[in-house]
Each structure stands twice: as C-alpha cells, then as structure tokens.
N, C-alpha and C positions, 0 to 999 in steps of 0.2 A: 191751427188749422189752414189757412192760408200758404205757411210754409209748405206745410206738407204738397197740398193741391200744387203749388208752383215746381215740388222735383217731382213732383211725379207727371207733370208735364212735360219733363226735359227729360224724363227716367231714358224714350225711348234712343238720345244723341248717345246714353252716358254706355246703353248697354249695347250700344254700336261699337263704339269705341275700345269697352273692356272684350267684345268679341274679336273686334280686331288683332289686339293685344294678344289675347290668347292664344291665338291661329299661327302670330310671327313667333312669339317666344316660346309661347308653351312645351311645342316639340323639345325644344335648348334643355330646357329646364326638367323636363322629365320624360326620358324619350321612348317610344311606342314600339317598341320590337316586336312584329309578328302581329300586330292589333287585326282585329277583325271588322270594319266598317259596316255602319247599317246601308241596307239599302239606299239607295237615290233617291227614288220616292220617299221612303221615311224620312231621312234627312231634312227631306222639300218640306213637308208635311211640316216636320216639327220646328222648320225656322220659319213658314210663314205662318203658320201659329202665333209663335210666339212674338215675335213682331206685329201681323194685326192685333195682336190682344192690349197689345202692350202699345199701342198706335189708336186704335181707338178708345183705349178706356184714356188716354194724355187729352185726345181730340176734344174729351168733354168737360174736363178739368179747366183747357183751354179755351171752352164755348162760355164757359160760364163769367169769363170777362163781360163777355156781350151780351148775354141773359139778364145780367145785373141792370145794361141800358135800353134793355128791349121795347119796354114801357115806352120810355119817352124818347127814342130815338130810332126810326124806319130805318134808316142804316145798320142800326146794330143788329135791327129785331130780323133783315135778311141776311146781314152775316151768321146768326146766330141758327138761323133755320137752317143755311147751305153746309153749316157744321155739323148740326143735328140729323140731316139725313146723310153724311159722310159716315157720322159714328155710328147709325144703322147698318150704312151697307157693309161696311169694314167687320161689323159686330157678328153679320149673317155669314163673312168670308166664314169666320169663326168655326160658327156654325155647323156651314156646309164639311168645312173641313173635318173635323171631329166625326162626322155621320163617313166619308171619304175614307179615313185611318181606321175606325171600326173595321171596314171592309176590306180593307188591305190588310190589315191584321191576320185574319182570316187566312188570308191567301199567304200572307211572307210573317213568318214567326220570328218575334225580335230575337236576336240574341240572348246568350245566356244569362246568368245574374253572374255577378264575379266570384270566383269560391270562395274569395276570402270575406265574406259577410256573412256576421250573427244569425242566428237568425230569428232577434227583435230585430236586428235591421232589417232583412227578408222583409219583415212583415212592417216596417215603417216604409219601406221603399215601395212595396206594393199599396198599403195603403193609400200615401199621397199620391201614388201611378193614380188610383182608384177616383179618388178625392179630385185633382185636378180634372180627369174626365167630364167628372161629375158637375163640376162647375162651371166647365166650358159651354155646358149642354144648358144649365140651369138660367145660367147668367143672359141670353142671346135668348130665352122664352121668356123671361119676364121681361126684357122691355120690350120685347114684342108685344106680348100681351098689356104692359103698359100704356104702350103705343094704343090698340086697339081699344082701352076703356078710355083713354083720353078723348078720341074721337079723330086721333090721327092715322096718316097713312104710314106704308111702310115697303119703300123701293129700295131694290137692290143696282145701285148705279144707273137709276134711269130706265133700267133694261126691261121691270117687270114689276111689276106689286104683288108683295104676299097678299094673300087673300085675309078680308076680317071675318072673322067669325064670334069675335066680342062683342055685344053693343056696349056703348056710351054708358058709363060707369065712374064716376068723380071718386069715391071713395074706395074703390076697388083697385084703381089706378092706383094713387097711392100708395096701395100696400105690396103691389107689384114695383113700383118704382123702389121703395124703399128696400123691397128683398133684392131687386137690381145692385143696388149702390150697397147694400151689406154685403151680399156675398163677393162685390167684387172686392171687397176690399179683406175678405179671408183670402179668395182669390192672391190678392198681394203678399199676403202670409204666406202660404203655401210656396210658390213660387221663388220668394225667398229663400225658404225651405231648400229648395229644388236646385237653384242656383249655388249655392253654399256646398250642396251635398255635392252636386260635379266641378266644384272647385277643389273642396275638399279631396276627392278621389283621385281628382291629376296631380293637387300637388302635394298632397300627406301620401296619402295609399301610392298614389305614384303607378294607377291601371289606365284601361285603356275607356273607361266610360265615358270621357267626353269628351277624348280625341275620335273614336269612333263613330261620335254623330255630328262633329264640326265638317262641312260642305266642302271642304277638300280635301279629308279623309280619302287615303291612295286606297286600291284594291289592296288584299292581301297576297302572300307573295307565294306561286305555286307551292305545295304543297303543306302549307300553313293549317292550320285548324280551322274550322268556321264554326261558331259556336252559333247554334241555332236553337231557341227552345220558347218556353213560354216564360216568360217574366222579364223584369224591366229594375230598374235601380232609380236613384231618387234624380242621379245625375242624366238619365235617359227616358225621362218618364213620356216622353212622347213623340 
C-alpha cells in the first residue's frame, strides 16, 4: 500500500511528462487533418480540473508522512496542517470548476461523438463521463462534510471560509472520510480507463478525440466541418 501511495504522490509529474510527449510526438505518429478542437474555455476547464484532481490527491498522500509524526513533533504537525489546508483549497477548485463546467456545457455543446464508435462504446463513454462528474462532485463534498463533522474549518486559499452547517460528530466524520477516500480510489480507476481510452483513440483508432482536447490544438481550417453535439467519448469526457 505504501508503494501505491508513493506512486500516486509522484503521479502528477508522470502525467505532465506524458502530456508533453503526446503533444510533441503525437501529431507525427497520428496526423489529425481537419480536426475540430474543443473551445478554449472547455480545454482550460479540462486541464485545470485534471491537474487539480491529481494534485490535491497527491498532496494528501504526501502529507501522511507528516501526519504519522504529528503527535510527537510540532514541526510535523504544522507542516501537516498546511498541506491539509492546501488539499482542501485545491479540492474546492475542482468542485467550483465542475459547477462552472456544467454551466458552460449548456452554453457551448461538446463536439459530436466519433461516427466509428459502436453503440456499446457510446454507452460506455457516456457512462464513464457521468461517473467522472459525479465523483468530482461527491469527493470534495464528502471531504467538506468530514471537515465540518470533525469540527474543522475549510478555507479557500485563505480568501474566505466555507460555512459550517454540520455539528461536530466524530462517528459521522469517519463515515464521510472513508467515503471521501474510497471514492477517490474509484475515481483513479475511472481516470485510468479515461486516459487509456484517449490514448487508444489517438494511437489505434487514429482519430481526433485526444488531439482536439490538447491545449495547443489549432483552430479548424476555413470550410472544415465543425462537429457540435451532445455527447462525449472517454477520451474527452470533461
């Protein structure tokens, strides 16, 4: 388990490296003629949410190094408190961006699903898409509930404090915390499927699913068909 936690703590570095490699070499391996990129706000939401999710989870696993020493070391206790506050703040970034993303999706529909997807693949894509959004809502909320039930406070980068409307209840806090942790593991499993599907689209199907979500995606050439519709694939689920 400790090896798994250490791996998760290092995961953002690995993801950034893979992200850059796909950007530098992906277009050569699988050209994307006439692709239609997502809108700039959609791509911004996607990548900020992705790295915020990985970052806040990795912070929590890293902070456990100090948590184990907090009872006997004031320095470790202070360091753990700082990391926990940062974990909460970044988690709130994810929660707020999910809400903004829901609003943006109503204003600007997502690109249509690739025509090559079979009916089961479409159902899987939409199911995973819905699961990711549900988890990105539920996990921060459960963390906030746990903080309130433990009697703690939840600040957003020191700018403001979220209201506390749950009384202190340690038994309930343990339930919220366990749900927060186990749903986090479930989200990593769904994210692994999400990333795997995006790479499968890019290198096996050789379509534009991943390419159109990359931050440096070019605008379509004049006259190119613009696919706008209600739907998403596993490779562009957020």
